[in-house]
FIFI-740823 format. One record per residue: residue in one letter; y, z, x of N, C-alpha, C in turn. Coordinates in steps of 0.2 Angstrom, whole numbers, padded with zeros to 4 digits, always signed. Atoms other than C-alpha are relative to their C-alpha. Layout:
# FIFI-740823
aYZXYZXYZX...
***
This chain:
# FIFI-740823
m+0000+0001-0008+0557+0556+0281-0007-0001+0003a+0007+0001-0004+0543+0549+0291+0000+0004+0006k+0001-0004-0006+0536+0559+0305-0004-0004+0005i+0003+0004-0006+0532+0550+0322-0001+0005+0006l+0002-0004-0006+0523+0558+0336-0001-0004+0006i+0000+0004-0006+0525+0551+0354-0004+0004+0005f+0004-0003-0005+0512+0555+0367+0001-0003+0007n+0000+0002-0007+0513+0553+0386-0004+0004+0005n+0005-0004-0004+0499+0559+0397+0003+0003+0007f-0003-0002-0006+0510+0561+0412+0006+0004+0000l-0005-0004+0001+0524+0571+0405-0002+0007+0001q+0001-0007-0001+0526+0589+0409+0002+0004-0006s-0002-0004+0006+0528+0603+0396+0007+0000-0001k-0007+0000+0002+0544+0602+0386+0004-0006+0003e-0004+0006-0002+0549+0585+0394+0000-0005-0007q-0001+0005+0006+0556+0572+0381-0002-0007+0002s+0002+0007-0001+0549+0554+0380+0006-0004+0000i-0006+0004+0000+0562+0541+0384+0000-0005-0006l+0000+0004+0006+0556+0532+0368+0003+0003-0006v-0003-0003+0006+0564+0545+0356+0007-0002-0001p-0007+0002+0002+0579+0538+0347+0005+0006+0000k-0005-0005+0000+0595+0548+0349+0002+0002-0007e-0002-0001+0007+0599+0545+0331-0005-0003-0004s+0005+0003+0004+0586+0542+0317+0000+0004-0006k+0001-0004+0006+0583+0546+0299-0007+0002+0000h+0007-0002+0000+0565+0549+0304-0001+0006+0005s+0001-0006-0004+0558+0564+0313-0005-0002+0006y+0004+0001-0006+0552+0561+0331-0002+0006+0004n+0002-0006-0004+0542+0573+0341-0004-0002+0006t+0004+0002-0006+0535+0572+0359-0005+0005+0001h+0006-0004-0002+0518+0578+0363-0002+0000+0007t+0002+0000-0007+0513+0583+0380-0007+0003+0001p+0007-0002+0000+0495+0586+0387-0001+0007+0002g+0001-0007-0002+0499+0603+0394-0005+0001+0006i+0004-0001-0005+0485+0609+0404-0005-0006+0002f+0004+0005-0001+0476+0593+0402+0003-0006+0003r-0004+0005-0003+0489+0583+0411-0004-0004+0006a+0003+0004-0005+0482+0569+0422+0004+0000+0006n-0003+0000-0006+0485+0568+0440+0004-0007+0002p-0003+0007-0001+0499+0555+0443+0000-0002+0007y+0001+0002-0007+0495+0555+0462-0007-0001+0002s+0007+0000-0002+0477+0552+0462-0001-0005+0005k+0001+0004-0006+0470+0545+0478-0006-0006-0002s+0005+0005+0001+0456+0535+0469+0003-0006-0004k-0002+0006+0003+0458+0517+0464-0001+0000-0008h+0002+0000+0007+0449+0520+0447+0001+0008-0002i+0000-0006+0002+0451+0535+0436-0006+0005+0002t+0006-0004-0002+0441+0550+0442-0003+0003-0006l+0003-0004+0005+0429+0560+0431+0004+0005-0003l-0004-0006+0002+0440+0575+0431+0006-0003-0005d-0005+0002+0004+0455+0565+0425-0002-0004-0007a+0002+0003+0006+0445+0555+0412-0002+0006-0005c+0001-0006+0004+0439+0572+0405+0007+0003-0003k-0006-0002+0002+0457+0578+0405+0003-0004-0006r-0003+0005+0005+0463+0562+0396-0004+0001-0007s+0004+0000+0006+0449+0564+0383+0002+0006-0004l-0002-0006+0003+0453+0582+0379+0007+0000-0002a-0007+0000+0002+0472+0579+0379+0001-0005-0007m+0000+0005+0006+0469+0564+0366-0003+0003-0006l+0003-0003+0005+0458+0575+0356+0005+0005-0004v-0005-0004+0002+0471+0588+0354+0006-0004-0004c-0005+0004+0003+0484+0575+0351-0002-0004-0007s+0002+0003+0006+0474+0566+0338-0001+0004-0006v+0000-0005+0005+0471+0581+0328+0007+0002-0003r-0007-0001+0002+0490+0585+0328+0002-0006-0004a-0003+0006+0003+0493+0567+0323-0002-0002-0007t+0002+0001+0007+0484+0568+0307+0005+0003-0005n-0006-0003+0004+0500+0577+0300+0006-0005+0001y-0006+0004-0001+0511+0562+0306-0002-0007-0003d+0000+0007+0003+0514+0544+0299-0002-0005+0006i+0001+0004-0005+0514+0536+0316-0001+0003+0007l+0001-0003-0006+0507+0540+0333+0001-0006+0005i-0002+0005-0005+0515+0531+0348-0003+0002+0007l+0004-0002-0006+0504+0531+0364+0003-0003+0006d-0002+0003-0007+0507+0528+0383-0004-0005+0003s+0004+0005-0004+0493+0517+0388-0006-0002-0004v+0006+0002+0003+0477+0508+0383-0005+0005-0001m+0005-0005+0001+0466+0522+0387+0001+0005-0005s-0002-0005+0006+0475+0534+0376-0001-0003-0006g+0001+0003+0006+0475+0521+0363-0007-0001-0002l+0007+0001+0001+0456+0518+0364-0002+0007-0003l+0002-0007+0002+0453+0537+0363+0003+0002-0007a-0003-0001+0007+0465+0539+0348-0003-0004-0005s+0004+0004+0005+0457+0525+0339-0007+0002-0002f+0007-0003+0001+0440+0533+0341+0001+0006-0004y-0001-0006+0004+0446+0550+0335+0003-0001-0007l-0004+0001+0006+0457+0543+0321-0003-0006-0004y+0002+0006+0003+0446+0529+0315+0000+0000-0007f+0000-0001+0007+0444+0536+0298+0006+0003-0003f-0007-0002+0003+0462+0542+0296+0004-0006-0001k-0004+0006+0000+0469+0526+0290+0008+0001-0001k-0007-0001+0002+0486+0534+0285+0004+0000+0007v-0003+0000-0007+0490+0536+0304+0001-0006+0003n-0001+0006-0003+0498+0521+0311+0000+0001+0008i+0000-0001-0007+0494+0519+0330+0003-0006+0003v-0003+0004-0004+0505+0511+0342-0001+0001+0007i+0001-0001-0008+0501+0508+0361+0006-0004+0003w-0007+0003-0002+0518+0506+0369-0001-0004+0007s+0001+0004-0006+0513+0501+0387-0008-0003+0000f+0006+0003+0001+0498+0490+0383-0002-0004+0006n+0002+0004-0006+0490+0484+0399-0007-0002-0002v+0006+0003+0003+0476+0473+0393-0006+0002+0004p+0006-0001-0004+0458+0479+0398-0003-0006+0003r+0003+0006-0003+0451+0467+0410-0007+0001+0002r+0007+0000-0002+0433+0462+0415-0004+0004-0005r+0005-0003+0005+0425+0469+0399-0005-0005-0002q+0005+0005+0002+0409+0461+0396-0006+0004-0004g+0006-0003+0004+0394+0464+0384+0002+0005-0005i-0002-0006+0005+0394+0480+0374+0006+0003+0001a-0006-0003-0001+0409+0487+0383+0006-0004-0003r-0005+0004+0003+0419+0472+0377+0000+0001-0008t+0001-0001+0008+0412+0474+0359+0003+0006-0002i-0003-0006+0002+0417+0492+0358+0007+0000+0001t-0007+0000-0001+0434+0489+0366+0003-0004-0006a-0003+0005+0005+0438+0475+0353-0001+0004-0007f+0001-0004+0006+0431+0487+0339+0006+0005-0001l-0005-0005+0000+0443+0501+0344+0007-0003-0001l-0007+0003+0000+0458+0490+0347+0002-0003-0007k-0002+0002+0007+0457+0483+0329+0003+0006-0004r-0003-0005+0004+0461+0500+0323+0008+0001+0002v-0007-0001-0002+0478+0499+0332+0005-0004-0004d-0005+0003+0004+0493+0494+0322+0005-0005+0003r-0005+0003-0003+0505+0488+0335-0001+0001+0008f+0001+0000-0007+0504+0483+0354+0007-0002+0003i-0006+0002-0003+0519+0483+0365-0002-0001+0007v+0002+0002-0007+0516+0473+0381+0006-0001+0004h-0006+0001-0005+0527+0472+0397-0001-0007+0004g+0001+0006-0003+0520+0455+0402-0002-0005-0006a+0001+0005+0005+0521+0440+0390-0007-0003+0000y+0007+0003+0000+0505+0433+0396-0005+0004-0003d+0005-0004+0003+0496+0448+0390-0001-0001-0008i+0001+0001+0007+0498+0443+0372-0005-0005-0001e+0005+0005+0001+0488+0427+0373-0007+0002+0003y+0006-0002-0003+0476+0435+0384-0004+0005-0004a+0003-0005+0004+0472+0450+0373-0003-0003-0006c+0002+0003+0007+0471+0440+0357-0007-0004+0002k+0006+0004-0002+0458+0428+0366-0006+0005+0002q+0005-0004-0002+0448+0442+0374-0003+0005-0006f+0002-0005+0005+0447+0454+0359+0001-0002-0007a-0001+0003+0007+0451+0443+0344+0005+0004-0004l-0005-0004+0004+0467+0452+0339+0005-0004-0003d-0006+0004+0003+0481+0447+0328+0006+0000+0004k-0006+0001-0004+0495+0440+0337+0006+0003-0003k-0005-0003+0004+0507+0447+0324+0001+0007+0002k+0000-0007-0002+0503+0464+0331+0003+0002+0006f-0003-0001-0007+0511+0461+0348+0007-0001+0000t-0007+0001-0001+0528+0463+0354+0001+0000+0008f-0001+0000-0007+0534+0459+0372+0007+0004+0001f-0006-0003-0002+0547+0471+0379+0000+0002+0007p+0000-0002-0007+0552+0474+0397-0002+0007+0001f+0002-0007-0002+0545+0489+0405+0007+0004+0001v-0006-0004-0001+0559+0503+0404-0003+0007+0002r+0001-0007-0003+0558+0519+0414+0006+0004+0000e-0006-0004-0001+0569+0534+0416+0004-0002+0006q-0004+0002-0006+0584+0532+0428-0003+0003+0006p+0002-0003-0007+0578+0533+0446+0003+0006+0002q-0003-0006-0003+0580+0549+0454+0002+0000+0007i-0002+0000-0007+0590+0550+0470+0001+0008+0002i-0001-0007-0001+0588+0567+0478+0001+0001+0008q-0001-0002-0007+0593+0576+0494-0006+0002+0004g+0005-0003-0005+0582+0580+0509-0006-0004+0000v+0005+0004-0001+0571+0565+0508+0002-0005+0006d-0002+0004-0006+0572+0557+0526-0005-0006+0001s+0004+0006-0001+0566+0540+0530-0003+0000+0007p+0003+0000-0006+0553+0538+0543+0003-0004+0006w-0003+0004-0005+0564+0526+0552+0007+0003+0002g-0006-0004-0002+0578+0539+0553+0006-0004-0003d-0006+0003+0002+0595+0530+0552-0001-0008+0001d+0001+0007-0001+0588+0513+0556-0001-0004-0007k+0001+0004+0006+0588+0499+0543-0007-0002-0001f+0007+0001+0002+0572+0495+0534-0001-0004-0006i+0001+0003+0007+0564+0485+0520-0006+0004-0002i+0005-0004+0003+0551+0493+0508-0004-0004-0005s+0004+0003+0005+0536+0489+0498-0004+0006-0002y+0003-0006+0003+0527+0501+0486-0004-0002-0006g+0004+0001+0006+0514+0503+0473-0008-0001+0002g+0007+0000-0001+0495+0502+0472-0004-0005-0003n+0004+0005+0005+0489+0490+0458+0000-0007+0003a+0001+0007-0002+0483+0473+0464+0004-0002+0006r-0004+0001-0005+0493+0474+0480-0004-0004+0006d+0003+0003-0006+0490+0462+0495+0004+0002+0006y-0003-0002-0006+0496+0472+0509-0003-0003+0007k+0002+0003-0006+0485+0463+0521+0004-0006+0002t-0004+0005-0001+0495+0447+0519+0007+0002+0003f-0006-0002-0002+0511+0456+0520+0001+0003+0007i+0000-0003-0007+0507+0466+0536-0001-0006+0005e+0002+0006-0004+0500+0450+0544+0007-0004+0001a-0006+0004+0000+0517+0442+0540+0005+0003+0004v-0005-0003-0003+0528+0455+0547-0001+0003+0007k+0002-0003-0006+0519+0461+0562+0004-0002+0006d-0003+0003-0006+0528+0450+0574+0008-0001-0001m-0007+0002+0002+0545+0450+0565+0004+0006+0003p-0004-0005-0002+0560+0460+0571+0003+0004-0006i-0001-0004+0006+0560+0470+0555-0004+0006-0001k+0004-0006+0001+0556+0488+0551-0002+0001-0007v+0003+0000+0007+0545+0491+0536-0003+0007-0002l+0003-0006+0003+0540+0506+0525-0004-0002-0006i+0005+0001+0006+0525+0505+0514-0002+0007-0003i+0002-0006+0003+0522+0518+0501-0006-0002-0005a+0006+0002+0003+0504+0516+0494-0005+0005-0001r+0006-0004+0000+0487+0523+0491-0004-0001+0006e+0005+0001-0006+0474+0525+0505-0004-0006-0001y+0004+0006+0001+0463+0512+0497+0003-0006+0001n-0003+0006+0000+0476+0499+0498+0000-0002+0008l-0001+0002-0007+0476+0499+0517-0006+0001+0004t+0006+0000-0003+0458+0501+0521-0002-0006+0005d+0001+0006-0005+0453+0491+0537+0005-0004+0002i-0005+0004-0002+0470+0485+0540+0004+0004+0005e-0003-0003-0006+0478+0488+0557+0008+0000-0001i-0007-0001+0002+0496+0495+0555+0004-0001+0007p-0004+0001-0006+0508+0487+0568+0006+0005+0001p-0005-0005-0002+0522+0497+0577+0006+0000-0005n-0007+0001+0004+0536+0490+0565-0002+0002-0007v+0001-0002+0006+0527+0497+0550-0002+0007-0001k+0002-0007+0001+0526+0515+0544-0002+0001-0007v+0003-0001+0007+0516+0521+0529+0000+0007-0002l+0001-0006+0003+0517+0535+0517-0004-0001-0006f+0005+0000+0006+0504+0540+0504+0002+0005-0005n+0000-0004+0006+0505+0547+0487+0006+0005+0000i-0006-0005+0000+0523+0554+0488+0002+0000-0008p-0003-0001+0007+0532+0560+0472+0004-0006-0002l-0004+0005+0002+0541+0547+0462+0007+0000+0002s-0007-0001-0001+0558+0554+0465+0001-0001+0008h-0001+0002-0007+0555+0552+0484-0001-0007+0001c+0000+0007-0001+0550+0534+0482+0006-0003-0003d-0006+0002+0002+0565+0531+0472+0006+0001+0005t-0005-0002-0005+0576+0539+0485+0000-0005+0006l+0001+0004-0006+0569+0529+0499+0001-0007-0002t-0002+0007+0002+0570+0513+0489+0007-0001+0000s-0007+0001+0001+0588+0516+0486+0003-0001+0007e-0002+0000-0006+0590+0517+0505-0002-0007+0004a+0002+0006-0003+0581+0501+0509+0005-0006-0001d-0004+0006+0001+0589+0484+0512-0002-0004-0006f+0003+0004+0006+0578+0475+0500-0007+0002-0001v+0006-0002+0002+0561+0476+0492-0005-0006+0000i+0005+0005+0001+0545+0466+0493-0007+0002-0003f+0007-0002+0003+0529+0466+0483-0004-0007+0000t+0005+0005-0001+0514+0455+0488-0006+0002-0004f+0006-0002+0004+0500+0454+0475-0006-0005+0002d+0006+0004-0002+0482+0448+0477-0003-0004-0005g+0002+0005+0006+0480+0439+0460-0006+0003-0004s+0005-0003+0004+0467+0451+0454+0002+0002-0007e-0003-0002+0006+0478+0457+0440+0005-0005-0003p-0005+0005+0002+0487+0443+0430+0007+0003-0001s-0006-0003+0002+0500+0455+0424+0001+0007+0003c-0001-0006-0004+0506+0469+0436+0006+0001+0004g-0006+0000-0004+0520+0476+0446+0006+0002-0004q-0006+0000+0004+0532+0478+0432+0004+0007+0001i-0003-0007-0001+0536+0497+0435+0004-0001+0007s-0003+0001-0006+0539+0493+0453+0006-0004+0000i-0005+0005+0000+0550+0478+0450+0007+0003-0004v-0006-0003+0004+0561+0487+0437+0004+0006+0004t-0002-0006-0004+0563+0502+0448+0005-0003+0006a-0004+0004-0005+0570+0490+0462+0007-0002-0003f-0006+0003+0003+0582+0481+0450+0005+0006-0003m-0004-0005+0003+0588+0497+0442+0004+0003+0006l-0003-0002-0006+0593+0502+0460+0004-0005+0004g-0004+0005-0003+0602+0486+0463-0003-0003+0006k+0003+0003-0006+0589+0479+0476-0003-0007-0002t+0003+0007+0001+0584+0461+0478-0008+0001+0001v+0008-0001-0001+0565+0459+0476-0003-0007+0002i+0004+0006-0002+0554+0446+0485-0007+0002-0003a+0007-0001+0003+0537+0445+0475-0004-0006+0000t+0005+0005+0001+0522+0435+0474+0001-0003-0007r-0001+0003+0006+0524+0422+0460-0007+0001-0004c+0005-0001+0004+0512+0427+0446+0002+0001-0007t-0002-0001+0007+0512+0429+0427+0004+0006-0002g-0004-0006+0002+0518+0447+0427+0007+0000+0003t-0006+0000-0003+0532+0444+0439+0005-0005-0003e-0004+0006+0002+0539+0428+0431+0004+0003-0007d-0004-0003+0005+0545+0439+0416+0006+0003+0002y-0006-0004-0003+0557+0448+0427+0004-0003+0005i-0003+0003-0006+0561+0438+0442+0002-0007-0001l-0003+0006+0001+0572+0423+0441+0001-0003+0007h+0000+0002-0006+0569+0413+0457+0007-0002+0002e-0006+0002-0002+0585+0411+0467+0006+0003-0004n-0005-0003+0004+0594+0421+0454+0001+0008+0001n+0000-0007-0002+0589+0440+0455-0005+0002+0005g+0006-0001-0004+0575+0438+0467-0003-0007+0003l+0003+0006-0003+0564+0426+0477-0008+0001-0001f+0007+0000+0001+0546+0421+0474-0003-0003+0007v+0004+0002-0006+0533+0419+0488-0007-0002-0003k+0006+0003+0002+0516+0410+0487-0006+0005+0001l+0005-0004+0000+0500+0419+0484-0004+0000+0007n+0004-0001-0006+0491+0425+0500+0002-0005+0006d-0003+0004-0005+0503+0415+0511+0005+0003+0005c-0004-0004-0005+0510+0423+0527+0006-0004+0001e-0005+0004-0002+0521+0409+0531+0006+0000-0006s-0004+0000+0005+0529+0409+0514+0004+0007+0000v-0003-0007+0000+0532+0428+0515+0005+0001+0006r-0004+0000-0006+0539+0426+0533+0007-0003-0001n-0006+0004+0002+0551+0413+0527+0005+0003-0004a-0004-0003+0004+0558+0423+0513+0003+0006+0003l-0003-0006-0004+0560+0439+0524+0005-0002+0005t-0005+0002-0005+0569+0429+0537+0006-0002-0003r-0005+0002+0004+0580+0421+0524+0005+0006-0002l-0004-0005+0002+0586+0437+0517+0003+0004+0005n-0002-0004-0005+0587+0446+0533+0006-0003+0004n-0006+0003-0003+0599+0433+0540+0006-0002-0004d-0005+0003+0004+0609+0428+0525+0002+0006-0005k-0003-0006+0004+0619+0444+0519+0003-0002-0006d-0003+0002+0006+0629+0434+0507-0005-0001-0006l+0005+0001+0005+0613+0429+0498-0003+0006-0003l+0003-0006+0002+0606+0446+0498+0005+0004-0004q-0005-0003+0004+0622+0453+0491+0000-0003-0007t+0000+0003+0006+0622+0440+0477-0006+0002-0004l+0006-0001+0004+0604+0442+0472+0000+0008-0002s+0000-0007+0001+0606+0461+0473+0004+0002-0006s-0005-0001+0005+0621+0461+0461-0003-0003-0007k+0003+0002+0006+0612+0450+0449-0006+0004-0003a+0006-0004+0002+0596+0461+0449+0003+0006-0004k-0003-0006+0004+0607+0476+0444+0003-0002-0007t-0002+0002+0007+0615+0466+0430-0006-0001-0004w+0006+0002+0004+0598+0460+0424-0003+0007-0003a+0002-0007+0002+0593+0479+0424+0004+0003-0006d-0004-0003+0005+0608+0484+0415+0000-0003-0007n+0000+0004+0007+0606+0471+0401-0007+0001-0003n+0007+0000+0003+0587+0473+0399-0003+0007+0000l+0004-0006-0001+0582+0490+0404+0003+0007-0002n-0004-0007+0002+0594+0503+0396-0004+0003-0005s+0004-0004+0004+0587+0517+0386+0002-0002-0008n-0002+0001+0007+0597+0512+0370-0004-0006-0003a+0004+0006+0003+0588+0495+0369-0007+0002-0002i+0007-0002+0001+0571+0503+0370-0001+0005-0006q+0000-0004+0006+0575+0516+0357+0002-0003-0006i-0001+0004+0006+0582+0503+0345-0007-0004-0002a+0007+0003+0002+0565+0494+0347-0005+0004-0003v+0004-0004+0003+0556+0509+0343+0001+0001-0007e-0002-0001+0006+0566+0512+0328-0002-0006-0005e+0002+0006+0004+0563+0494+0322-0007-0001-0001i+0008+0000+0001+0544+0495+0325-0002+0005-0005t+0001-0005+0005+0544+0511+0315+0002-0002-0007e-0002+0002+0006+0553+0504+0301-0005-0006-0003d+0004+0006+0002+0542+0488+0301-0007+0003-0003l+0006-0003+0002+0526+0499+0300+0000+0004-0006l+0000-0004+0006+0532+0510+0287+0001-0005-0006h-0001+0005+0006+0538+0495+0276-0006-0004-0002n+0006+0004+0001+0522+0486+0278-0006+0004-0001k+0006-0005+0000+0511+0502+0276-0004-0002-0007
***
């Protein structure tokens, strides 16, 4: 019986990873960071020194434990790089990075070190198909090590006692912090008869004037964001183009809640949104394109209902926990077979 250890830096003690198969002939265990858990609501755009230290210590503990396992499955590229460093000479431990978000803008020695450490990784699971070609080109990695799988999260939590800033009025919602273009979005909606809720980080809205029809919340718990999303008419995500593959977590959350999504067309969104089927695309940095899409959905309730229904169907077909657990089991078997 093979032993597999799964690590997620944001899980709390005794929480179980969504990746653990319900039935398996192998032994799966979830490792949590304990006192070294990173801050899931950091106000900084980049990882803080404190969280970097916590992640390093958490991965040191995890890596030591992993020497007694056959496979180590990790939650992110940073965890993967640290594990690769700590376990470089422990060749019997297979390393899998499940949510591999390709490091961008690495140059010089930083790029060389990153490439060196990534070569120690045995399998990469990406949530944007573009990331496969990009990673192989940037770091000279073997394409056979990559698998695309849609991002899957736990079922969104709908809780009591989370009141909308708009009270009982209808509203649309936008949320998330990575590579967002809230400037274009706010410019587009400021004169429209639509109430808007934005859930973001402080740095996303620096030097942006907030109009009366827009309300903003910062750094709220995931369950609160899920609940407010469930109450919105529809969801919109405008991206600034700085990250070719981003927004997957936000999009799948909306889909799982049966919400139509308007989003900037980019490589990351094209893997999830089918234009005129389960959502609508808008152009990059284009206020008029955003206004037209908002007006169309706001005025055409039949279209909104059709797109919402198809969004939920897409989520049910692609984002269920059974599918992800089957994928984990298949990857486990492949690694053990080719060991």
